[in-house]
C-alpha positions as CSV (number, residue, x, y, z in Angstrom):
1,M,38.3,-108.1,29.5
2,S,39.6,-105.5,32.0
3,E,39.0,-107.5,35.1
4,L,39.6,-111.1,36.1
5,L,37.8,-112.9,38.9
6,Y,39.7,-115.7,40.6
7,S,38.1,-118.7,42.3
8,D,38.6,-117.2,45.7
9,G,36.5,-114.1,44.7
10,L,39.4,-111.7,44.5
11,R,39.4,-109.4,41.5
12,S,42.5,-108.5,39.4
13,T,42.7,-105.3,37.4
14,P,45.3,-104.4,34.8
15,E,46.9,-102.1,37.4
16,K,47.2,-104.9,40.0
17,A,48.6,-107.2,37.4
18,A,51.2,-104.7,36.3
19,L,52.2,-104.2,40.0
20,M,52.5,-107.9,40.5
21,D,54.6,-108.3,37.3
22,A,56.9,-105.5,38.5
23,K,57.3,-107.1,41.9
24,I,58.2,-110.4,40.3
25,E,60.8,-108.7,38.1
26,L,62.2,-106.8,41.1
27,F,62.6,-109.9,43.2
28,N,64.3,-111.7,40.4
29,H,66.7,-108.7,40.0
30,G,67.2,-108.6,43.8
31,K,68.1,-112.3,43.9
32,S,70.6,-111.8,41.1
33,V,72.2,-108.8,42.8
34,F,72.4,-110.3,46.3
35,G,73.0,-113.9,45.3
36,S,70.0,-115.1,47.2
37,L,66.4,-114.3,47.8
38,D,67.0,-114.4,51.6
39,L,69.7,-111.7,51.5
40,F,67.6,-109.5,49.2
41,I,64.5,-109.8,51.5
42,R,66.7,-108.9,54.5
43,W,68.0,-105.8,52.6
44,L,64.4,-104.9,51.6
45,H,63.3,-104.8,55.3
46,S,66.4,-102.9,56.6
47,D,66.5,-99.2,57.2
48,N,68.4,-97.6,54.4
49,F,70.0,-94.1,54.1
50,Y,69.1,-93.9,50.4
51,F,65.4,-94.5,51.2
52,D,65.1,-91.7,53.7
53,K,66.3,-94.1,56.5
54,K,63.3,-96.4,55.9
55,P,63.2,-99.9,54.6
56,P,62.8,-100.1,50.8
57,A,59.9,-102.5,51.3
58,E,57.8,-99.5,52.3
59,M,57.9,-98.5,48.6
60,L,56.5,-101.8,47.2
61,S,52.9,-100.6,46.9
62,T,53.4,-98.4,43.8
63,L,55.0,-98.9,40.4
64,E,57.1,-95.8,41.0
65,G,58.4,-97.2,44.3
66,I,59.3,-100.5,42.7
67,K,61.1,-98.7,39.9
68,F,63.1,-96.6,42.5
69,I,64.1,-99.8,44.3
70,D,65.0,-101.5,41.0
71,D,67.1,-98.5,39.9
72,S,68.9,-98.7,43.3
73,L,69.7,-102.4,42.6
74,T,71.1,-101.5,39.1
75,G,73.2,-98.8,40.8
76,M,74.5,-101.5,43.2
77,E,75.5,-103.6,40.3
78,Y,77.6,-100.8,39.0
79,G,79.3,-99.9,42.3
80,D,76.9,-97.5,43.9
81,N,76.1,-98.0,47.6
82,A,72.5,-98.7,48.5
């Protein structure tokens, strides 16, 4: 089955499910890096030099964007500024 239908009538495709899974993993990683979900969310919504002076949250709509954010978090863990 390539599509799920939820009780509220919304449809889920494998692509949407993959995007949601990636977001969950990203938020878990962000919480780990920042020490709290609150601080991570604040960082996500702040303008950032490494994201073309835009908030990283603007990249949450694609898997590529989520991977870029996640890679930045990994860099922060190893001493890179982000």
